[in-house]
Backbone bond lengths (Angstrom), bond angles and torsions (degrees), N, CA, C in turn:
res aa  C-N    CA-C-N  psi(-1)  N-CA   C-N-CA  omega(-1)  CA-C   N-CA-C  phi
1 M - - - 1.483 - - 1.536 112.10 -
2 T 1.165 125.62 130.60 1.459 128.03 179.20 1.483 111.02 -92.49
3 Q 1.328 114.69 161.21 1.432 123.08 174.52 1.567 103.56 -128.74
4 Q 1.326 113.09 168.91 1.537 120.48 173.06 1.521 112.56 -122.70
5 A 1.293 112.64 154.59 1.491 119.31 169.51 1.582 106.70 -141.38
6 I 1.327 112.28 151.97 1.498 119.28 -179.71 1.438 112.75 -123.90
7 F 1.326 121.97 119.12 1.432 123.82 -176.61 1.511 111.71 -127.93
8 G 1.361 115.57 135.84 1.414 121.55 169.85 1.441 111.38 -110.76
9 G 1.306 118.25 110.48 1.462 121.34 -177.40 1.493 113.48 -133.50
10 G 1.359 116.36 44.99 1.415 121.40 -179.96 1.521 107.52 100.05
11 C 1.262 117.41 -154.56 1.475 121.80 -176.34 1.619 110.70 -62.18
12 F 1.318 113.72 128.46 1.455 117.79 -177.07 1.528 113.18 -61.66
13 W 1.435 117.06 -24.17 1.382 115.55 178.42 1.547 113.34 -67.64
14 C 1.397 117.31 -17.62 1.426 120.04 -179.86 1.523 104.64 -89.18
15 T 1.306 120.44 -39.26 1.451 124.19 -171.56 1.475 113.64 -71.26
16 E 1.310 115.04 -41.88 1.504 118.27 -176.09 1.467 117.38 -59.53
17 P 1.363 119.52 -44.19 1.475 118.05 -178.47 1.536 112.08 -67.41
18 V 1.259 119.78 -25.54 1.407 124.46 -179.65 1.580 106.68 -64.35
19 F 1.166 113.26 -53.63 1.634 119.07 -174.29 1.527 109.92 -78.21
20 R 1.339 119.00 -26.57 1.431 122.12 178.33 1.463 110.38 -69.88
21 S 1.369 119.53 -24.61 1.425 121.11 -175.98 1.545 113.95 -90.81
22 M 1.327 115.86 4.99 1.412 121.35 -174.08 1.601 111.93 -92.40
23 K 1.382 112.92 145.88 1.416 117.61 172.17 1.525 111.64 -65.27
24 G 1.332 119.27 139.47 1.440 118.20 -179.79 1.472 118.60 88.57
25 V 1.350 114.90 -10.32 1.465 122.04 174.63 1.550 108.45 -95.70
26 F 1.344 112.00 125.72 1.549 116.40 -178.22 1.479 112.22 -99.12
27 D 1.344 120.78 -31.94 1.414 122.87 174.46 1.500 112.58 -155.61
28 V 1.269 113.85 152.36 1.493 122.12 172.60 1.505 109.79 -134.65
29 I 1.351 113.49 127.90 1.397 117.32 -172.66 1.539 105.35 -122.58
30 P 1.380 118.35 121.83 1.423 119.72 173.38 1.545 112.41 -71.04
31 G 1.341 117.25 143.45 1.474 115.49 176.07 1.507 109.48 -172.84
32 Y 1.309 114.77 -159.82 1.466 120.21 -172.87 1.518 108.65 -125.57
33 C 1.334 122.64 142.86 1.508 123.82 176.22 1.487 103.72 -146.64
34 G 1.338 112.43 160.63 1.512 121.66 168.42 1.502 110.96 92.83
35 G 1.342 119.18 0.45 1.529 115.93 -176.38 1.467 114.71 -100.66
36 H 1.344 114.60 -167.77 1.446 116.35 -175.72 1.608 110.58 -125.41
37 V 1.354 114.84 12.60 1.460 118.01 177.98 1.456 107.85 -112.04
38 E 1.342 118.04 133.51 1.462 122.24 174.24 1.469 116.64 -75.79
39 H 1.384 117.63 136.99 1.469 122.87 -177.30 1.524 113.87 56.33
40 P 1.236 117.49 48.45 1.478 117.74 -177.29 1.539 112.34 -63.26
41 T 1.314 113.20 150.66 1.473 117.39 176.28 1.573 111.84 -101.73
42 Y 1.164 119.90 169.74 1.544 122.88 176.60 1.479 107.53 -61.98
43 Q 1.331 118.49 -41.43 1.474 121.29 -177.95 1.505 109.70 -64.08
44 Q 1.359 117.68 -46.35 1.390 118.73 178.11 1.560 115.10 -62.52
45 V 1.279 119.28 -39.06 1.441 124.54 176.20 1.483 110.49 -66.33
46 C 1.249 120.24 -36.90 1.474 123.23 -179.10 1.556 108.92 -70.62
47 R 1.292 120.13 -25.01 1.462 125.95 177.21 1.585 109.69 -67.59
48 Q 1.304 115.23 -17.87 1.365 124.89 177.12 1.559 114.93 65.29
49 D 1.352 117.65 30.15 1.385 119.41 176.87 1.527 115.84 -122.80
50 T 1.355 115.63 12.53 1.458 120.45 176.98 1.455 115.80 -95.87
51 G 1.403 116.07 -17.00 1.418 122.14 -178.17 1.663 113.80 83.43
52 H 1.376 111.61 2.03 1.480 116.16 -175.11 1.591 106.61 -83.87
53 V 1.310 110.33 158.94 1.463 122.55 169.90 1.501 109.50 -120.77
54 E 1.365 111.83 141.67 1.550 112.82 172.45 1.484 105.99 -67.30
55 T 1.326 114.05 129.67 1.437 118.15 178.65 1.545 111.54 -136.31
56 V 1.331 113.67 176.10 1.488 120.09 166.86 1.482 107.76 -132.57
57 R 1.391 110.42 138.54 1.441 116.08 175.37 1.542 109.55 -103.95
58 V 1.303 116.87 119.13 1.487 123.85 -170.04 1.460 107.98 -104.03
59 E 1.326 113.24 122.90 1.501 119.87 178.91 1.530 105.28 -100.07
60 F 1.317 123.90 121.46 1.425 123.48 -170.88 1.578 110.34 -142.96
61 D 1.261 114.83 162.92 1.444 125.14 179.98 1.619 105.80 -99.79
62 P 1.282 118.55 107.70 1.514 119.17 -178.47 1.584 113.92 -61.55
63 D 1.337 112.86 -14.80 1.503 113.72 -177.73 1.489 106.81 -87.29
64 L 1.319 118.48 -10.64 1.474 122.22 175.30 1.472 115.05 -109.92
65 V 1.318 118.98 -30.84 1.453 117.25 172.07 1.602 105.89 -152.54
66 S 1.352 110.63 130.82 1.415 117.70 -172.45 1.505 113.46 -79.94
67 Y 1.278 117.77 158.67 1.493 125.62 176.49 1.572 104.01 -58.53
68 R 1.279 121.37 -43.76 1.448 124.57 -179.52 1.518 110.30 -59.84
69 T 1.259 119.79 -40.21 1.524 122.86 179.51 1.585 105.75 -69.45
70 L 1.373 121.44 -40.61 1.405 120.97 172.77 1.472 113.17 -57.71
71 L 1.311 115.89 -42.64 1.491 120.30 176.89 1.551 111.47 -61.72
72 E 1.248 114.47 -48.68 1.540 118.22 -179.91 1.536 109.66 -60.36
73 V 1.251 119.66 -38.28 1.471 123.37 176.03 1.474 110.70 -63.15
74 F 1.403 115.64 -49.42 1.469 122.72 178.08 1.544 111.92 -51.83
75 F 1.318 115.47 -54.34 1.447 120.00 -177.37 1.538 113.47 -64.12
76 A 1.390 117.37 -31.29 1.437 120.02 179.89 1.528 117.15 -82.58
77 T 1.340 115.69 -13.87 1.444 117.25 -174.31 1.548 112.82 -109.31
78 H 1.259 116.97 11.61 1.499 121.18 169.40 1.505 108.39 -151.38
79 D 1.323 116.83 173.05 1.543 119.11 -177.22 1.505 104.39 -97.73
80 P 1.385 112.22 111.01 1.439 115.05 179.30 1.599 114.65 -92.07
81 T 1.320 108.37 16.32 1.579 116.41 -178.06 1.449 109.89 -104.19
82 T 1.384 121.00 -3.82 1.388 123.18 -178.35 1.539 109.75 -104.17
83 L 1.282 116.64 147.49 1.529 119.40 -177.33 1.502 106.88 -98.56
84 D 1.296 118.41 122.34 1.383 125.22 178.34 1.537 116.28 47.10
85 R 1.352 110.82 50.56 1.379 117.41 -176.80 1.493 112.52 -167.73
86 Q 1.415 116.56 139.00 1.483 123.28 174.67 1.515 102.11 -136.61
87 G 1.289 117.23 105.35 1.511 122.23 -178.32 1.559 111.76 55.63
88 A 1.373 116.70 -121.10 1.399 118.59 -178.45 1.560 112.31 -83.06
89 D 1.354 118.25 -8.85 1.410 121.32 -179.06 1.502 108.41 -86.64
90 V 1.355 115.04 113.22 1.396 124.26 -169.18 1.515 111.10 -123.79
91 G 1.288 116.84 133.96 1.498 119.84 -179.47 1.603 112.90 135.85
92 P 1.258 112.51 153.99 1.493 114.63 -176.90 1.512 115.45 -55.70
93 Q 1.272 120.17 -26.30 1.428 123.54 -179.92 1.659 110.36 -68.37
94 Y 1.341 116.27 -11.72 1.380 117.88 178.34 1.612 112.31 -111.39
95 A 1.346 110.91 26.88 1.447 118.75 178.35 1.538 112.06 -63.49
96 S 1.321 118.34 147.46 1.440 127.98 167.68 1.487 108.01 -75.90
97 V 1.369 121.56 110.95 1.461 124.22 -178.05 1.518 108.14 -143.56
98 V 1.310 116.62 139.84 1.391 125.37 160.15 1.468 109.91 -101.48
99 F 1.343 121.64 113.29 1.449 121.34 173.86 1.513 110.11 -95.38
100 C 1.300 112.47 112.92 1.463 117.41 -170.84 1.527 109.03 -89.09
101 L 1.312 113.35 146.91 1.567 120.92 -178.83 1.517 108.85 -100.65
102 D 1.323 120.30 -13.47 1.475 121.31 177.42 1.541 108.20 -160.75
103 T 1.364 110.70 174.69 1.551 114.66 -176.98 1.543 110.27 -66.62
104 Q 1.321 119.20 -29.88 1.444 118.56 -179.75 1.483 110.91 -66.76
105 Q 1.323 118.02 -44.13 1.466 122.02 174.89 1.493 110.82 -57.24
106 E 1.362 118.49 -43.24 1.453 122.66 -178.63 1.517 111.59 -63.69
107 A 1.235 116.97 -40.99 1.503 125.43 -175.15 1.567 103.23 -66.63
108 L 1.263 117.99 -51.01 1.446 119.83 -179.57 1.478 115.59 -66.00
109 A 1.355 119.03 -33.74 1.422 125.95 178.98 1.546 108.20 -67.50
110 R 1.312 116.72 -42.45 1.489 119.98 175.00 1.530 112.61 -65.08
111 E 1.291 118.83 -40.28 1.420 123.02 174.85 1.527 114.95 -60.80
112 V 1.312 115.89 -49.22 1.485 119.08 -179.05 1.578 108.30 -67.82
113 A 1.307 117.18 -40.41 1.502 120.30 179.44 1.559 109.62 -57.79
114 A 1.281 112.55 -45.31 1.485 117.11 177.60 1.583 113.22 -61.33
115 E 1.355 116.89 -42.60 1.446 120.88 174.13 1.519 112.66 -61.97
116 V 1.281 118.38 -40.66 1.441 119.16 177.18 1.450 112.39 -67.59
117 Q 1.327 119.64 -39.70 1.444 123.31 176.86 1.535 111.56 -62.55
118 D 1.258 117.81 -40.02 1.409 121.86 177.03 1.609 111.09 -66.02
119 A 1.359 115.70 -41.21 1.408 119.97 -178.03 1.550 112.19 -71.13
120 L 1.336 117.57 -32.10 1.443 121.20 179.38 1.544 114.25 -87.59
121 G 1.290 115.73 -23.63 1.496 123.02 175.28 1.572 109.65 74.90
122 V 1.253 118.34 14.57 1.478 122.44 174.89 1.504 108.27 -136.46
123 P 1.366 115.48 157.34 1.447 120.29 -174.52 1.551 111.87 -64.21
124 V 1.305 115.59 134.60 1.503 126.19 174.69 1.510 106.57 -82.88
125 Q 1.291 119.78 124.08 1.454 123.07 172.11 1.469 121.76 -87.26
126 T 1.263 113.56 -1.44 1.475 121.31 -177.25 1.504 109.83 -61.93
127 R 1.393 114.44 124.86 1.381 120.00 178.36 1.623 109.84 -86.89
128 I 1.280 117.77 140.95 1.418 122.07 176.80 1.539 108.73 -114.83
129 E 1.288 117.17 113.48 1.495 120.55 -174.01 1.530 110.52 -138.13
130 S 1.328 114.33 163.24 1.450 122.56 169.61 1.519 107.94 -64.16
131 A 1.261 115.70 146.71 1.468 123.55 -173.10 1.396 114.70 -68.07
132 G 1.289 120.59 -50.59 1.468 120.61 -170.37 1.553 109.64 68.33
133 V 1.355 114.91 -152.22 1.467 119.93 -179.41 1.501 112.18 -83.68
134 F 1.251 112.28 127.83 1.617 118.65 167.43 1.507 108.52 -91.26
135 W 1.309 116.99 131.13 1.534 123.97 -178.59 1.613 100.93 -116.95
136 P 1.422 114.02 114.16 1.472 115.63 173.33 1.529 110.80 -60.24
137 A 1.311 114.07 142.09 1.474 120.62 177.91 1.537 110.64 -75.48
138 E 1.241 117.60 170.93 1.414 125.29 -176.25 1.665 104.41 -63.18
139 D 1.336 112.94 154.26 1.538 118.07 -175.76 1.464 111.92 -59.13
140 L 1.320 118.97 -31.42 1.466 118.87 -175.23 1.603 111.64 -65.45
141 H 1.249 119.31 -19.08 1.425 123.65 177.01 1.560 115.48 -85.97
142 R 1.277 114.68 -14.18 1.527 119.63 179.47 1.452 109.50 -74.86
143 E 1.316 119.74 127.65 1.482 127.54 179.83 1.543 109.19 55.25
144 Y 1.271 118.22 39.80 1.410 122.97 -175.29 1.551 112.29 -60.52
145 Y 1.372 112.58 -44.08 1.499 118.00 -179.29 1.515 110.06 -65.06
146 A 1.340 117.14 -42.39 1.471 121.81 -178.01 1.509 109.56 -62.48
147 R 1.317 114.07 -39.99 1.505 118.90 -177.46 1.579 115.11 -80.95
148 N 1.405 112.61 -18.86 1.468 116.16 -174.27 1.496 112.61 -129.89
149 P 1.278 120.35 49.03 1.577 117.70 -169.02 1.499 111.09 -67.00
150 D 1.347 122.15 -21.05 1.487 124.70 -178.22 1.515 111.55 -95.42
151 Q 1.336 119.63 2.98 1.431 119.48 178.85 1.542 104.53 -78.85
152 G 1.352 116.50 148.69 1.469 126.47 -168.13 1.541 109.46 -55.31
153 Y 1.316 119.91 -53.67 1.412 121.44 177.92 1.553 113.89 -52.59
154 C 1.294 114.19 -46.21 1.398 121.06 -179.12 1.500 113.00 -60.19
155 R 1.345 115.50 -42.97 1.487 121.56 -175.70 1.580 108.59 -74.09
156 V 1.329 115.28 -39.82 1.473 118.96 -172.14 1.527 112.56 -82.52
157 V 1.393 115.36 -37.36 1.465 118.18 -173.83 1.455 113.96 -108.40
158 I 1.321 118.75 -47.77 1.501 119.54 -174.35 1.528 112.44 -80.35
159 L 1.315 120.95 -38.55 1.476 123.82 -176.68 1.558 105.04 -59.35
160 P 1.342 124.72 -51.91 1.378 120.37 -175.65 1.541 112.37 -65.75
161 K 1.373 117.45 -32.03 1.469 118.96 178.34 1.538 109.84 -71.58
162 M 1.220 120.76 -36.19 1.469 123.85 176.39 1.517 107.57 -65.80
163 A 1.256 119.44 -43.81 1.512 121.27 179.53 1.508 113.70 -60.80
164 K 1.367 118.21 -39.57 1.410 125.91 174.93 1.568 111.06 -65.40
165 F 1.320 115.57 -42.72 1.417 125.25 178.24 1.561 109.93 -58.90
166 R 1.331 112.61 -53.78 1.528 120.93 -178.11 1.521 110.30 -57.85
167 E 1.343 115.68 -39.99 1.477 117.26 179.05 1.414 113.83 -71.46
168 R 1.298 121.42 -44.46 1.473 128.07 -176.52 1.578 110.28 -69.76
169 F 1.281 115.23 -40.10 1.455 119.40 -170.68 1.515 111.72 -121.26
170 A 1.258 117.05 40.34 1.554 124.09 -178.97 1.531 110.07 -49.47
171 A 1.306 117.09 -43.43 1.448 124.04 -172.61 1.498 109.84 -67.63
172 L 1.386 118.23 -18.53 1.510 115.87 178.81 1.462 114.60 -100.21
173 L 1.287 118.34 8.91 1.509 125.92 -178.34 1.620 108.47 -69.40
174 A 1.264 116.09 139.77 1.446 119.08 171.74 1.440 113.13 -75.70
């Protein structure tokens, strides 16, 4: 039986390949969560008036990878200390958010966020909220990094992120 998790950690092009490369993860879908517009488009979300955050929905086998492990990877592979920003990507659509699907996910997300804040010694800006509706992004965003490894953003931003992830979490790689 699989479970789902929804994370907003900046641009979904950066977040998707991290989770997609993990053991126990069956699928990762980029999308939008947290807003008030039905069926938002990328262009609408980029206008910053829908309330949505770029997210990924991770489908995983909890017998192979725990939700806690996914949270630890999430917090380690983006900057949870910046508000509505990841590097040069600035705006509310790039917020750090854990969208929880139940009270157990919420409790664990709050626990891990507190641990991260203690370890970093600075405030964590990651929001922890109920998920609400997840809207899949347009197909062109799915597996963007895998399909466009030589694109400038992929080479400059995602490739180094993936290298750090692979080094730090080698035991979790599929």
